[in-house]
VMD Tcl script that draws the C-alpha trace (Angstrom):
set ca {
  {-44.12 -24.23 -47.71}
  {-40.93 -23.10 -46.18}
  {-42.71 -22.11 -42.87}
  {-44.31 -25.69 -42.75}
  {-41.33 -27.17 -43.17}
  {-39.49 -25.45 -40.36}
  {-42.42 -26.11 -38.14}
  {-42.49 -29.88 -38.61}
  {-38.99 -31.07 -39.49}
  {-36.60 -28.36 -38.15}
  {-33.76 -29.90 -36.02}
  {-30.53 -28.44 -34.08}
  {-28.56 -31.35 -34.91}
  {-25.76 -31.19 -37.60}
  {-26.57 -31.86 -41.25}
  {-25.40 -35.56 -42.16}
  {-24.69 -36.58 -45.72}
  {-27.48 -38.50 -46.07}
  {-29.87 -35.95 -44.97}
  {-28.12 -33.27 -47.33}
  {-28.50 -35.43 -50.10}
  {-32.19 -36.31 -49.43}
  {-33.01 -32.75 -49.06}
  {-31.40 -32.32 -52.53}
  {-33.71 -34.94 -54.13}
  {-36.71 -33.64 -52.34}
  {-36.14 -30.26 -53.60}
  {-36.05 -31.36 -57.19}
  {-39.51 -33.16 -57.03}
  {-40.97 -30.08 -55.00}
  {-39.48 -27.26 -57.45}
  {-41.52 -28.63 -60.53}
  {-44.47 -29.39 -58.40}
  {-44.64 -25.45 -58.00}
  {-43.21 -24.27 -61.28}
  {-46.16 -26.45 -62.90}
  {-49.00 -24.10 -61.75}
  {-48.10 -21.11 -64.32}
  {-47.95 -23.92 -66.85}
  {-51.26 -25.17 -66.03}
  {-53.02 -22.44 -65.68}
  {-51.75 -21.34 -69.64}
  {-54.25 -23.55 -71.13}
  {-51.34 -25.32 -73.14}
  {-51.17 -28.56 -71.25}
  {-53.79 -31.26 -70.70}
  {-53.37 -32.19 -67.24}
  {-51.27 -31.24 -64.22}
  {-49.18 -34.19 -64.91}
  {-48.42 -32.87 -68.36}
  {-47.39 -29.40 -66.70}
  {-45.21 -31.32 -64.10}
  {-43.61 -33.22 -66.74}
  {-42.61 -29.91 -68.56}
  {-41.50 -28.41 -65.61}
  {-39.29 -31.33 -64.40}
  {-38.04 -31.15 -68.22}
  {-37.24 -27.49 -67.90}
  {-35.41 -27.69 -64.14}
  {-33.32 -30.82 -65.47}
  {-32.73 -29.29 -68.64}
  {-34.23 -32.37 -70.82}
  {-36.06 -30.10 -73.47}
  {-38.64 -32.78 -74.20}
  {-42.30 -31.06 -74.04}
  {-45.88 -31.87 -73.87}
  {-47.04 -28.42 -74.69}
  {-49.97 -27.94 -77.01}
  {-49.94 -25.40 -79.48}
  {-46.59 -23.88 -78.72}
  {-46.71 -21.25 -81.32}
  {-49.35 -19.29 -79.73}
  {-48.00 -19.68 -76.21}
  {-47.91 -16.34 -74.34}
  {-44.38 -14.73 -74.49}
  {-44.65 -15.10 -70.30}
  {-45.29 -18.67 -70.06}
  {-42.54 -19.24 -72.52}
  {-39.93 -17.14 -71.05}
  {-40.88 -19.19 -67.76}
  {-40.17 -22.70 -69.68}
  {-36.88 -21.00 -70.53}
  {-36.08 -19.75 -67.08}
  {-36.58 -23.07 -65.76}
  {-33.65 -24.15 -67.76}
  {-31.63 -21.36 -66.81}
  {-32.08 -22.29 -63.30}
  {-31.88 -25.85 -63.24}
  {-28.65 -25.87 -65.50}
  {-26.60 -24.21 -62.71}
  {-28.48 -26.20 -60.19}
  {-31.58 -25.45 -57.77}
  {-29.36 -26.07 -54.72}
  {-26.62 -23.92 -56.29}
  {-29.14 -20.84 -56.64}
  {-30.08 -20.93 -53.09}
  {-26.27 -21.30 -51.74}
  {-25.41 -18.22 -54.18}
  {-28.06 -16.20 -52.45}
  {-28.74 -17.46 -48.79}
  {-25.58 -19.43 -47.55}
  {-22.95 -18.01 -46.08}
  {-19.05 -19.46 -46.41}
  {-19.05 -21.01 -43.29}
  {-22.28 -22.81 -43.90}
  {-22.00 -26.94 -43.70}
  {-23.45 -27.37 -47.07}
  {-20.87 -29.48 -48.99}
  {-23.70 -32.19 -49.15}
  {-26.21 -30.27 -50.81}
  {-23.78 -29.31 -53.29}
  {-22.79 -32.84 -54.47}
  {-26.10 -33.97 -54.17}
  {-26.71 -32.14 -57.62}
  {-24.34 -34.27 -59.13}
  {-21.40 -31.89 -58.62}
  {-18.29 -32.86 -57.17}
  {-15.69 -30.25 -58.13}
  {-15.05 -27.32 -55.82}
  {-13.27 -24.69 -58.14}
  {-12.40 -22.29 -55.24}
  {-11.79 -23.45 -51.54}
  {-15.56 -23.63 -50.27}
  {-18.91 -24.68 -51.95}
  {-20.50 -20.97 -51.63}
  {-17.70 -19.25 -53.39}
  {-17.76 -22.11 -56.14}
  {-21.58 -21.71 -56.62}
  {-21.10 -18.02 -56.95}
  {-18.55 -18.42 -59.52}
  {-20.64 -20.73 -61.45}
  {-23.50 -17.83 -61.52}
  {-20.89 -15.15 -62.50}
  {-19.98 -17.49 -65.61}
  {-23.32 -18.22 -66.55}
  {-24.27 -14.45 -66.45}
  {-21.49 -13.15 -68.15}
  {-21.90 -15.60 -70.92}
  {-25.49 -15.04 -71.00}
  {-25.17 -11.07 -72.04}
  {-22.65 -12.11 -74.71}
  {-24.56 -15.00 -76.29}
  {-27.84 -13.21 -76.14}
  {-26.00 -10.32 -78.13}
  {-24.45 -12.47 -80.84}
  {-28.05 -14.40 -80.88}
  {-29.96 -11.16 -81.31}
  {-27.60 -10.02 -84.04}
  {-27.64 -13.52 -85.69}
  {-31.81 -13.26 -85.64}
  {-31.74 -9.67 -86.88}
  {-30.25 -10.58 -89.92}
  {-32.43 -13.75 -90.22}
  {-35.32 -11.14 -90.65}
  {-36.84 -11.25 -87.04}
  {-38.03 -7.39 -85.59}
  {-35.71 -6.45 -83.00}
  {-38.15 -7.13 -80.08}
  {-38.66 -10.44 -81.34}
  {-34.97 -11.11 -81.75}
  {-34.01 -10.04 -78.35}
  {-37.03 -12.05 -76.91}
  {-35.61 -15.25 -79.07}
  {-31.97 -14.56 -78.22}
  {-32.49 -14.42 -74.70}
  {-34.61 -17.67 -75.08}
  {-31.88 -19.50 -77.05}
  {-29.44 -18.88 -75.04}
  {-30.93 -20.25 -72.16}
  {-31.46 -23.34 -74.07}
  {-28.29 -23.66 -75.41}
  {-25.79 -22.69 -72.67}
  {-27.82 -24.77 -70.08}
  {-28.19 -27.33 -72.46}
  {-31.86 -27.34 -72.22}
  {-33.49 -27.69 -75.37}
  {-36.41 -25.89 -75.05}
  {-37.20 -23.59 -77.99}
  {-39.80 -20.64 -78.50}
  {-41.41 -22.11 -81.16}
  {-42.30 -25.70 -82.43}
  {-40.26 -26.26 -85.17}
  {-37.13 -25.41 -82.51}
  {-34.25 -23.86 -84.71}
  {-35.74 -25.00 -88.04}
  {-37.73 -22.32 -87.55}
  {-35.28 -19.38 -88.35}
  {-33.95 -21.04 -91.43}
  {-30.76 -19.47 -90.85}
  {-27.18 -20.89 -91.05}
  {-25.95 -18.11 -89.02}
  {-28.25 -18.68 -86.27}
  {-27.17 -22.35 -86.06}
  {-23.60 -21.16 -86.13}
  {-23.51 -19.23 -83.23}
  {-25.47 -21.63 -81.31}
  {-22.76 -24.20 -81.59}
  {-19.96 -22.79 -79.49}
  {-22.81 -21.82 -76.82}
  {-23.93 -25.17 -76.60}
  {-20.14 -26.53 -76.64}
  {-19.83 -23.99 -73.73}
  {-22.71 -25.17 -71.75}
  {-21.15 -28.88 -71.92}
  {-17.55 -28.05 -70.77}
  {-17.36 -27.83 -67.01}
  {-17.07 -24.87 -64.82}
  {-13.71 -26.03 -63.66}
  {-12.39 -25.97 -67.28}
  {-13.97 -22.12 -67.92}
  {-12.26 -21.26 -64.36}
  {-9.07 -22.76 -65.71}
  {-9.13 -20.81 -69.18}
  {-10.49 -17.37 -67.48}
  {-7.22 -17.83 -65.57}
  {-5.24 -17.99 -68.87}
  {-4.34 -21.91 -68.69}
  {-5.54 -22.35 -72.04}
  {-3.35 -25.83 -72.53}
  {-6.05 -27.14 -69.99}
  {-8.34 -27.13 -73.17}
  {-6.32 -29.88 -74.97}
  {-4.72 -31.56 -72.02}
  {-8.03 -32.26 -69.99}
  {-9.11 -35.95 -70.37}
  {-12.63 -34.94 -70.58}
  {-12.18 -32.22 -73.46}
  {-10.06 -35.22 -75.25}
  {-12.90 -37.72 -74.92}
  {-15.45 -35.25 -76.31}
  {-13.45 -34.53 -79.22}
  {-12.45 -38.08 -80.11}
  {-15.98 -38.96 -79.75}
  {-17.62 -36.24 -81.63}
  {-15.06 -37.16 -84.24}
  {-15.76 -40.96 -84.61}
  {-19.53 -40.40 -84.39}
  {-19.75 -37.91 -87.05}
  {-17.79 -39.81 -89.34}
  {-20.05 -43.06 -88.83}
  {-23.04 -40.80 -88.88}
  {-22.04 -39.10 -92.18}
  {-21.28 -42.35 -93.90}
  {-24.95 -43.72 -92.93}
  {-26.51 -40.46 -94.24}
  {-24.57 -40.65 -97.48}
  {-25.37 -44.35 -98.27}
  {-29.07 -43.53 -97.40}
  {-29.43 -40.59 -99.86}
  {-30.73 -38.55 -96.97}
  {-28.06 -35.74 -98.12}
  {-26.68 -36.12 -101.48}
  {-24.21 -33.05 -101.17}
  {-21.82 -32.24 -98.54}
  {-22.74 -29.05 -96.98}
  {-26.27 -29.88 -96.00}
  {-24.94 -33.33 -94.57}
  {-22.38 -31.12 -92.45}
  {-24.95 -28.56 -91.63}
  {-27.52 -30.71 -90.25}
  {-25.72 -33.86 -89.42}
  {-22.96 -32.05 -87.56}
  {-25.72 -29.68 -85.73}
  {-27.66 -32.45 -84.42}
  {-24.60 -34.59 -83.11}
  {-23.34 -31.57 -81.21}
  {-26.84 -30.72 -79.82}
  {-26.87 -34.84 -78.73}
  {-23.65 -34.84 -77.47}
  {-23.76 -31.72 -75.16}
  {-27.23 -33.07 -74.30}
  {-29.02 -30.01 -75.29}
  {-32.00 -31.00 -77.43}
  {-32.08 -28.12 -80.02}
  {-32.81 -29.28 -84.07}
  {-32.92 -28.31 -87.29}
  {-34.87 -30.98 -88.64}
  {-38.50 -32.58 -87.68}
  {-37.84 -35.37 -85.15}
  {-39.94 -37.94 -86.90}
  {-37.28 -37.67 -89.83}
  {-34.88 -39.17 -87.61}
  {-36.78 -42.69 -87.90}
  {-38.33 -42.34 -91.32}
  {-35.40 -40.51 -93.41}
  {-32.09 -40.70 -91.54}
  {-31.56 -44.77 -91.67}
  {-30.18 -47.14 -88.82}
  {-26.48 -45.80 -88.44}
  {-26.88 -41.78 -87.70}
  {-29.99 -42.38 -85.25}
  {-27.89 -44.80 -83.52}
  {-24.87 -42.02 -83.35}
  {-27.08 -39.69 -82.13}
  {-28.35 -41.94 -79.41}
  {-24.80 -42.86 -78.54}
  {-23.85 -39.40 -78.33}
  {-26.92 -38.21 -75.89}
  {-25.86 -41.47 -73.69}
  {-22.22 -40.15 -72.92}
  {-23.20 -36.56 -72.69}
  {-20.81 -33.80 -71.55}
  {-18.30 -33.15 -69.14}
  {-18.54 -33.59 -65.22}
  {-19.88 -30.36 -63.56}
  {-21.29 -29.21 -66.50}
  {-24.85 -28.08 -67.49}
  {-24.86 -31.29 -69.41}
  {-26.30 -34.57 -68.72}
  {-25.20 -38.04 -69.45}
  {-22.76 -40.56 -68.40}
  {-20.22 -37.99 -68.87}
  {-16.30 -37.84 -70.42}
  {-14.35 -38.33 -67.26}
  {-15.98 -41.69 -66.48}
  {-15.49 -42.97 -69.98}
  {-12.02 -41.74 -69.84}
  {-11.24 -43.36 -66.48}
  {-12.54 -46.44 -67.74}
  {-10.74 -46.45 -71.19}
  {-7.34 -45.59 -69.31}
  {-7.97 -48.93 -67.12}
  {-8.26 -50.89 -70.13}
  {-5.16 -49.63 -71.63}
  {-3.61 -50.26 -68.51}
  {-4.73 -54.04 -68.21}
  {-3.46 -54.64 -71.72}
  {-0.36 -53.26 -70.87}
  {-0.21 -55.41 -67.87}
  {-0.75 -58.34 -70.38}
  {2.01 -57.26 -72.85}
  {4.80 -56.25 -70.13}
  {6.97 -58.35 -68.21}
  {5.29 -59.68 -64.79}
  {7.76 -57.31 -62.68}
  {7.32 -54.19 -64.81}
  {5.40 -51.24 -62.43}
  {2.65 -49.56 -64.80}
  {1.59 -46.44 -63.42}
  {-1.41 -44.89 -65.55}
  {-2.06 -40.97 -65.10}
  {-4.85 -38.76 -66.34}
  {-5.13 -34.69 -66.64}
  {-7.93 -32.95 -65.16}
  {-7.15 -29.73 -64.02}
  {-3.89 -31.25 -62.96}
  {-1.78 -34.99 -63.52}
  {-3.33 -37.49 -61.44}
  {-2.64 -41.21 -60.71}
  {-5.58 -43.44 -62.14}
  {-6.85 -45.26 -59.05}
  {-8.86 -48.48 -58.76}
  {-11.35 -46.95 -56.49}
  {-11.91 -44.13 -59.00}
  {-12.40 -46.73 -62.12}
  {-14.64 -48.92 -60.04}
  {-16.83 -45.80 -59.04}
  {-16.85 -45.15 -62.97}
  {-18.10 -48.47 -63.94}
  {-20.55 -48.65 -61.11}
  {-22.13 -45.59 -62.34}
  {-22.05 -46.59 -66.07}
  {-23.69 -49.62 -65.40}
  {-26.63 -47.69 -63.49}
  {-26.80 -45.39 -66.61}
  {-27.11 -48.40 -69.01}
  {-29.65 -50.00 -66.51}
  {-31.45 -46.28 -66.38}
  {-31.46 -46.22 -70.38}
  {-32.48 -49.94 -70.79}
  {-35.50 -49.61 -68.25}
  {-37.28 -46.76 -70.00}
  {-36.64 -48.50 -73.44}
  {-38.06 -51.92 -72.20}
  {-41.24 -49.89 -71.20}
  {-41.53 -47.93 -74.45}
  {-41.27 -51.70 -76.08}
  {-44.24 -52.97 -73.87}
  {-46.63 -50.36 -75.14}
  {-45.88 -51.28 -78.49}
  {-43.25 -49.13 -79.98}
  {-40.44 -50.28 -81.81}
  {-37.05 -50.89 -80.21}
  {-35.27 -47.81 -81.95}
  {-38.13 -45.14 -81.04}
  {-38.41 -46.79 -77.28}
  {-34.63 -46.50 -76.86}
  {-34.13 -43.08 -78.42}
  {-36.78 -41.42 -76.27}
  {-35.48 -43.21 -73.24}
  {-31.94 -42.15 -73.39}
  {-33.28 -38.87 -74.50}
  {-35.25 -38.34 -70.98}
  {-32.54 -39.81 -68.79}
  {-29.31 -38.30 -70.22}
  {-31.08 -34.72 -70.89}
  {-30.62 -35.20 -74.37}
  {-34.04 -34.05 -75.16}
  {-34.19 -34.88 -78.87}
  {-37.19 -36.56 -79.79}
  {-38.48 -39.05 -82.62}
  {-42.14 -37.88 -82.00}
  {-42.69 -40.48 -79.24}
  {-43.52 -37.46 -76.31}
  {-46.52 -35.68 -76.94}
  {-49.41 -34.86 -75.37}
  {-51.41 -37.81 -75.68}
  {-48.54 -40.39 -74.35}
  {-49.39 -43.01 -72.26}
  {-49.53 -41.77 -68.56}
  {-47.39 -44.72 -67.38}
  {-44.61 -43.43 -69.76}
  {-44.96 -39.62 -68.73}
  {-44.39 -40.81 -65.24}
  {-41.14 -42.93 -65.99}
  {-39.63 -40.21 -68.28}
  {-40.30 -37.75 -65.67}
  {-38.55 -40.16 -62.98}
  {-36.00 -40.67 -65.67}
  {-35.04 -37.19 -65.86}
  {-34.85 -36.37 -62.14}
  {-32.69 -39.27 -61.64}
  {-30.16 -38.52 -64.40}
  {-30.05 -35.06 -63.68}
  {-28.99 -35.89 -59.67}
  {-26.79 -38.80 -60.94}
  {-28.47 -41.40 -58.79}
  {-26.96 -41.01 -55.19}
  {-29.39 -38.33 -53.94}
  {-32.43 -40.11 -55.35}
  {-30.90 -43.59 -53.64}
  {-30.51 -41.39 -50.36}
  {-34.30 -40.06 -50.13}
  {-35.39 -43.70 -51.13}
  {-33.57 -45.18 -48.48}
  {-34.60 -42.09 -46.03}
  {-38.36 -42.83 -46.98}
  {-37.75 -46.61 -46.11}
  {-36.43 -45.92 -42.90}
  {-39.30 -43.66 -41.94}
  {-41.66 -46.46 -42.95}
  {-39.53 -48.86 -40.82}
  {-39.78 -46.27 -37.92}
  {-35.70 -45.80 -37.56}
  {-36.16 -42.10 -37.96}
}
mol new
graphics top color blue
foreach p $ca { graphics top sphere $p radius 0.5 }
foreach p [lrange $ca 0 end-1] q [lrange $ca 1 end] { graphics top cylinder $p $q radius 0.2 }
display resetview
């Protein structure tokens, strides 16, 4: 494939921004195309479309699955499912930059095409390598703690190590795949769930924040606008969720309410998709308020520059800051000069172009969520179910109420697959590829 691309598409021209973005989108379409082959050959997928859906779900760190008989899947294939999450969480292009690119290569458009904008260190290649160093160090530590928790839960040593590796990749890369069909509920261990929580939270934090913490700047944890948005959002959503679960009688005691409710909310807000309860219970037993909070958490997502998906805390924070500035303009005298700032690794002034960009992307996200939901309604599913699955696919939330299954209508499979890629790349790279293809059709390229 690489040789064919070189033969037909090679050029000495300098890489332009649109070409770089289109290349990223094309890479994300082709990677699942090849990764789906071993999945299909495993016999656990009814069609190539199902296997491609699974591969895209893995690379885009979604966690939705169309696998048949997951509990009897071979360990090699199951490990491949989780490795796709690990590769996709850091970014397919980041993998290439880490291994092959030189520091002087013009590759910034490839990097930003995966929805990343931060340069943690002066150049993109060194930033990519830092991301992988962080991921591998956390992988070692997280696997050790998870393996210990699984051993205490009663798993044999070899099985505990295997599940520990897979669960770490699912949690840190906010992917949501699990080695067993019952997901985290399979282990019946509050300790395993407790270990998974900080790993999911670490995955939802930006690598720029990790860099600041590694340098000893711990104040960044509570000064950063995204951590503040995340903390406020989790607190507010959990209070409303708890009220809904308590009023509906889903959990009559506080410990199980906190254990299952808080875990599901963090899993949703970090867009991980791990679950301690069967997905169908969200519709049948959890009432209306609790599932609505889960959908909201998935829609918002984690921090920009992390492995998480969703709208991202930075955009919510900027729009909220802009709203506060506008309210202050109304209340203060006309000649008052209002300067709104926010903190993201450093104190920065709030600019109108930042707010416009955040509002534009927010609108695109809402349209993406709504589009998948409307198609679900067209096929006869109720609004709660259709919107839940659409948000789960687009935001990389990964939690499911049971709509995503092997016998799902194929147009919905295709739509959710497209939502996964569009959401993972945050629109721009996909738009660039679409524009490039249109230009080719019109003979302008």
